[in-house]
C-alpha positions in Angstrom: 0.0 0.0 0.0 1.3 3.5 -0.9 2.0 6.1 1.6 -1.1 8.3 2.3 -1.1 11.7 0.5 -1.8 14.8 2.5 -4.7 16.5 0.8 -3.8 20.0 2.0 -0.5 19.9 0.1 -2.2 18.8 -3.2 -3.1 20.9 -6.2 -6.6 20.5 -7.6 -5.1 18.4 -10.4 -3.3 16.1 -8.0 -6.4 15.7 -5.9 -8.5 14.9 -9.1 -5.7 12.3 -10.1 -5.8 10.7 -6.6 -9.5 10.4 -6.7 -9.5 8.9 -10.2 -7.0 6.3 -9.0 -9.3 5.4 -6.1 -12.3 5.2 -8.4 -10.3 3.0 -10.8 -9.2 0.8 -7.8 -12.8 0.3 -6.7 -13.8 -0.6 -10.3 -11.1 -3.3 -10.3 -12.4 -4.6 -7.0 -9.1 -3.7 -5.1 -10.8 -2.9 -1.9 -9.5 -3.0 1.7 -11.3 -3.5 4.9 -11.2 -1.0 7.7 -9.1 -3.4 9.7 -6.6 -3.8 6.9 -6.3 0.0 6.6 -5.9 0.4 10.3 -3.2 -2.2 10.4 -1.2 -0.6 7.5 -1.5 2.8 9.2 -0.4 1.4 12.6 2.7 0.0 10.9 3.5 3.4 9.3 3.0 5.2 12.6 5.4 2.8 14.4 8.2 4.0 12.2 7.3 7.6 12.7 7.0 7.1 16.5 10.5 5.4 16.6 12.1 8.4 14.8 10.2 10.9 17.0 11.3 9.0 20.2 14.9 9.1 19.0 14.6 12.8 18.5 12.4 13.9 21.3 12.9 11.3 23.9 10.2 9.0 25.3 6.7 9.9 24.1 3.7 9.1 26.3 1.1 7.0 24.4 -1.6 9.6 25.2 -0.2 12.4 23.1 0.3 12.9 19.4 3.7 13.3 17.7 2.8 17.0 17.0 2.2 17.6 20.7 5.5 15.9 21.6 7.3 18.1 19.2 5.7 21.2 20.5 6.6 20.3 24.0 10.2 19.6 23.0 10.5 22.9 21.1 9.4 24.8 24.3 12.4 23.3 26.1 14.9 24.5 23.5 
């Protein structure tokens, strides 16, 4: 599965192309269950969490990476 694309960083043409890819994927019956998507996203976040922990120290499980970054920047 490809890395998710951030919609806010896309041009209208890029968004249209991504939506078209999704439509074609559905037409070809390449569908994923919510559990499959959750599992893939969890795997991707593990990598990000490991990098963030190495940069910012231990990150409690109840805050986001963005919150941990903001906390760390306050201390610098």
